[in-house]
N, C-alpha and C positions, 0 to 999 in steps of 0.2 A: 700104705694100707688104708683102705676106706674106713671112715668112722662108722661104727655100727649105730643103729637107731636105739634109743632108750625104749624100754618096754611101754612107757607112757607117752610116747611121741605123739600119737594121734590125739590123745586127751589134752596134752599141753597145747598142741597146735589149735585145736578147737577152742580152747579157753582163750588163747591169744586173739583169735579171730573174733570171738564174741566181744571181748573187751575192746578191741580195736574198732569194731563197728559202733560200739557205744560212744567212744571218744569222737569218732568221725561224725556221728549223728549229732552230738552235742556241740562240738567245736567247729564243725565244718571241715571240709577236706584241706583247705589251705592252712588254717590255723592249727589243726591237730599236728602234734609232733611225735616223733618216735619216743622221745623221753616221756611224754604224757601217756602214751599207749603202754609203755613198759611199766610205768608206775601204776596205772589202772589195772594192768594184768598181774601185778605183783611179781614181775620177773625182771632180771637184769637187762640192760640194753644189749649186752653181749649176746644173751640168749635170744632176745627178740631178733637181732640181726642174723643170728644163726639160722632161724626159721625163715625170716623174711628180710632180704637185704635192703629193701626200700619201702617207702609208703605206697608206691605204685604196685609193688608186689603184694602188699597187704590188701589193697583195694581190689586188685584182680582176684585174689584168693577168696575174699569175702563174697564178691559178686558171683563168681563161678560156683563156689560151694553152695550158696543160696539157690541159684538157678538149677544146678544139677540135682539137688535134693527135691526141688519143686518138680522138675522134669520126671524124676523117678517115681514120685508119688502120683503124678497125673497119669503116667504110663501104666502104673499098676491099677489105677482106678478106672481107666477108660475101658468100657465094655461095649464093643460094637453090636453085641446081641441085644442090648437094650433098645427100647424105642428111643428115637432121637430126643424127645422131651426129657425122658428119664436120664438119658446119657448126659445131656447138657447139665441138668441139675446136679448130677453126681460130680461132674468135672468142676462146676462152680463151687460146690461145697468143699471139694478137695483143696482147691486153691485157697479159699478163705481159711480153712483149717491149717494149711501149711504156713499161712501168714501169722498165725497165733504165736506170739512171743518173738516174732522176727521183724518187728518194726524198724529196728536200727539197721539190720541188713538190707531191708527193703529201701530205706532212705539212701543208703550208700549206692545201691543199684540204680536208683532213679537220678541221683545227683552227681555221681563221681565218675561216670563212664568217660566223660570228656578228658579226664586226667590220664587216661590210658593210651597206650600205643595203638597204632592201626591194627597190628597183629592181635593184640589183646581184645580190642573191640570186635574184630572179626570172629574170634573164638566165642565171645559172649553172644554175638548175633546168631551164630549157629545154634546155640542152646535155646535162645529165645524163639527162633523159628520153629524148632521142634515142638516147643510148648504151644505156640500159637496154632500150629497145624492141627492139633487135636481139636481145638475149638472151631476152626474154620471148616473142618471136615463135617462136624455135626451141624453147623449152621447151614452149610450147603445142602445137607440132607433135609433140613427143615424148609428151606426155600431155595431150590436150585436156580431160580430166576435172579438171585443176587449175583450170580457169576456170569452175567452176560458181557460180551466184549464191548458193546456200545455203551453200557452203563455198569461198570464193575463196582458193585457195592459190597461184595463179600468181605473184603479186607476192612473197609470203613466200619461195617457193622461189627466185625470181630474185634477190632480195636476199641470200639465204643464199649463193648462188654469188658474188655481189659481195663478201660478207664474207670468203670464202676468198681472193679475189684482192686485195682492197684492203688487207688486213692482212699480206700476205706480206712487206712491207718490214720488219716487226718481227722476223722470224727468218731470212729467206732471205739467203744470202750467195753472190754469184757466185764460182765456183771451188770451191764445196763439193762434197760427195758427190752432191747432187741438183742437176741442172741445171734451168733454167727450163722446158725442154721436158719433163723428167721430171715436174715439178710440174704442168704443164699437163695431162699425161696423168692424174695422180692426181686433180686437181680435177674434170676432166671425168668420170672414172670414178665418183667419189663421187656426182656428180649423176645420171649415167645409170643407175647401179644403184639409188640411193636413190629416184629419181623413180618407179620401178616400184612401190615399196611405199607411196608417199604416197597417201592416200585422203581 
């Protein structure tokens, strides 16, 4: 007979993933152990292994959970009826808000993908492509010339924007002189003004 899920299964699972992300971010993917993660999450190793049988499974769950939440928020925020400039600003603001409190998960995403199997990486790539497509669509609307076959610049410009957003955790601090909203304005302006000069 199959074992039934506890009523707090998802809550426990989320707590384990958050604590695992903290340990991975602090210790590194190689040095972090399942024992350290169990201790940090205040659960037994047996319970940890019940939810996640390996470090790879934990890493995969952290990354996919982080990206799926981001994808869902971006999809909900994306409004094709807006002017492209407004649409881009809303998307940038949504990403930066999703990154609030998710620095550890973000570090795992950026640094631990190499530890996963080809199948796991392929699944992550699918989600990432969905996320990127929202932005490349808007940037194409802003400057269709970026998508020329002889000089394909749409993806480089799109990924340059992600570079600004993805590495914000390295220097940005909530409560500082610049708010997330301020930086969303800055990043959007840099792209909107810079895209005009890209040929």
